[in-house]
N, C-alpha and C positions, 0 to 999 in steps of 0.2 A: 334217532336211533340206528346202530351200526347194522348194515347189512351185509346178509354170508351167505353166500347160494351154495347149499351141497347138489352138484352138478353128477349124477351117478349113468350106469347102466348096469342092470341087475337082468339077468338071464336064469337064473334058477332062485334066483332071493337071499343069496347070501347077501350081496352089496346092501344092498334097500336093508336088512337089518341091522347093519352096521352104520347105512347111513341114521337111522333113526338112533342109535345110541350115540350118535355123534352128535347130532341134535339137540341131545337129552345134555349132554355137556353145555351148550352151547346158551341152552336156554337158562342155566343159571345164574348166566354171565348176565344178564340183559340183552343178550347180542339177538334182532331177528333172524334167524335161522329160517330159508327155505330148500326145500328138495324139490329137486327137478330131476326132468330122467331125460336122456338122449333122444330123440327120434331113430327107432331100429329100422336098420337098414334090410333086416332079411325077411321074406316073404312068411306069411301065417304058414303056407303051407311047409316049410321048413323048420318054424319052429316046432313045429304039434313033431315034427319026425325024429326033432331033435330033444323030444322031452317037453320044452322051455316051460318053467312057470306062465303061470298068468300074468302079465304084466300088473306094477302093483299101479291102485289110483295115485298117478304122481302128475302137478300140470308136465308140459314137454319144454324144454326149454328152447330161445332161438336165440341166434349169434346177438341180433340186437337187445338183448334184456341183457345183457353181459357187463356195457361199462356202470350201468345201474348199480352195481354190485361193491362194495367196499373190498371183498375179500373172495375168494372161489378156495371149493375144494372138489377133486378131483375124487371120485371111487369107481372101482373098474374091476372086473376079471381079469384075468391073464389070458393071451392065446400064445403060446410057445415063448412066453419070455415078455412077451410086448403088450402092450395094451390092444383091445379091441378094435375094429374097423368101425363098429362104429360111435368111441368115442373119436378116434381120427378122423372115421367121414364129417363128425361136428366139428371138430378144431379147424380139417382144412376149410372149412367156411369161414373161415374169419377173417381173409383177408381184405375186407373193408377196414375191419378196425385196427388191422395193423397198419395200411397205411395213412391213418388218419390218429393213427400212436393213442387209440381211445382207450388199453390195456394199460399202458403205461407203470410202474412201478405198486401194479395192483398185486397187492398178495395171494399165493395160492399154497395150497397142499394137497397130499391124497391120500387116499386108503384104496383096498384092492383084496383081491381072495385070487390064491391059486388050489391047484389039487392038492400039491402036497408041498413040505418044507424048500422044497429044491426046487419049485416050479415056477418059481420069478419071482420070489419074496421082492427080490432087489431090483432086477435089472427093468421090472412093468413097472416099475415106478422112474427108470431111468428114461424109457424111451416117450417119457410126456416133457424131459427138457427142455428136447428142441424148439416145442411149440410155445414155452413159457419164455425161454429166451429171446428168440424173434419175436415175442410180443409185448416184448420188455416188463414180465411179471417179475414178481421174486419170490422165491419159493422159500417154503419155510420148513423146514424137515420139522419131525419130531422127538428125534434123538432117543435119546435113554431116559425121558421121561415118566417111565412109569415101575417100578421093581421087577413089576414079570416079561420086563423084558430082559431078565440075568436068570429066567428060569431054567433048569437044564433039565429038572426029573420029571417034565412032563413035556407037550410039541406044545409052542403056544404061537403063533401068529402076530406077524409084522416086525419091523425093520426100524434100522432110524428113518426111514424114508416115511412110516407112517404107521399106522395100524393094519391090523390083515388078521385071515381067517387062512383056512385051509379042508377047501370041498369036500375033498377023495373025490378018487375021477369020476363015481357017480352021484354026486352030489349028497351023497347019505351024511359025510358030516356038517353036522350046523357048527354056528360061534362058540366056542365056551366061555363063562361069565367070565376069565380072565382077560379074555379078545374083549369080551363087549369091555370090561373097563379099563382097559387104554382107550376105549375107542370116546370113553364121556370121558377121561381123562384129556385127549386129544382136544376134544371140543370144546373143555375149560381153556387150552392153553392158547387155542386160535383165535382167542380174544385180541389178542394184540397184534394180530397180523395190517387192522386200519393204523394202527400208530406206527408201525414199519415203513408203511405206506406214503404216511406222511412226511416222518422222517427222510425217507429215497428222492420223495420228489421236490425236497427244502436242498437236497446235498445236489441232484442231478443240476438245479437249475442253478445254484452255486456255481459250479464247476462249470456250466456251459456260458455262463451269461459273465463269470467273475464278477459278479454283481452284489448290492447286500439289500437286504431288503425291502420294496415300494416306497413302503413308510419311511422310510431312511430316506430314500432318493428322493422323494416329492419335497421330503423337509428341506435338503438340500439345495433342490435347484429353487424352491420357494425363498429364503434367507439372501440366496446369490443375485436372485432379479430386484426384492426390495432395496439390495442394498446398488445396484448396480456395477455387479461385480462377476468377475468368473466363478465356478465353481471351484472347488479345491480341482487338481487335478492329482491329489498323491495320497496314498494311502489306499488299500483294500476296498473299501467302500462307497468308492469314487464312480457314477456313472457319468454319460454324456449327460449335461440340461443346457437351452441355451436361457440364456437373459431377454430381458424386454430388445437390446441391442441385435442380438442375434450373434453372443459373443456361446464359444463352448466350449467345452474341457472334456480331458479323454480319462476315462479310467482307469487308474493305475499306470498312467505315463512315463512316469520317474520325472528325474531333475530334470531333464534336456524339455522336456517338455514342457514342465509345472516354468522353468527359467524363458521359453518362447510366448506362457500366459502372458508374463507379469512385463516383459517386454512390449506385446501386442497393446497391453495397459496402457500402460506409460504413455505409447507413443497416442494412443487413441484419447488421453485426455491432454495432450500438447497440441493436436494438428487442426489444420479447419476438417469440418463435416465431411465435407468428400471421401479424407483420409481417412475417418472415424468409422467411416463404413465399409470402406474396403479392405481393412485389417479381419473385423470379427467373419466377412464373408470370405478371404481366404482360409482362414480358422476353421472355419465350420466345414468348407470341401474337405481340408482335410480330416479333419476328425472325421465326416463321414468315408471315406476312403479308408481310414482305418479302420475303423468298427464294422464293413462290409463282409469280411471273414467271419467273422463273431456272429453275424444274422446268416449265413450260409451253416453254420455249424449248427444253429438251434434249429435250423430247419431238418437239415443230418437228422437231429436226435426227435426223429417222426415217430418214431419211439420216444417222442416227448407225451405232455397234456397235450388232448383232442382241444384245450382253450389258448394252445399257444401257434394253431394252426392257423392259415387263413382258410 
């Protein structure tokens, strides 16, 4: 089952209310959605002076849980038009996940709460972007997928960046039914996130290695080994593969490499055993030298699947 984590910080309960509606939308699609809260950074005495609401009965998220999710939706209030310190503090602790590329390709979305309609309905979402970019995550905007987004007759929270509400400076305004509907709608749309993730990882792998899927590579190498011949060096789908005699082909090498491989095969069939061994050894060395930059590029994409890293 697809797992989506809804990770929130809610001081006065507005964001938690939105998260509940978002989850309702996800539940209708069969997604396993779980709401978590980030650790509080303010001491209790400060929260009391701010008249903060009692914390919801939710599990507290840890960074080590993030790789388990297929998609993540962040919910938070604004602080002067940016994400609050509690969210920032949590995301600042994901350095070890960044180093392994553990969140690369995972889709992410957001929703939020501000005091007024001009209090950061868009800028607050902007300030989440650097984290997602550095972690290699894919942001999934809501767009104008709900007709209430076009309403001008009354104030309705939300933007193309995600659903939202406005709480007033004293927290007296609660989410309207239209705002809650937008969140349910967003929850239904976020079901597409895991599919976007899979598609993105496929594209990134192909772009970094220039290779076809593993099954195609294995079949090509197996056929080449069975026939005692070099694998084809032409076509975008070819990758390095060694036959039983140690021969190797270079992915996308072009006509010159293809001609060289043909020459080596011809020489190998008419030469003494000693010369037969020498030619493949030289070809293999050249192939490894040619492929070394690709290995570096793959490592740079640290920011790749954690399974691709040592």
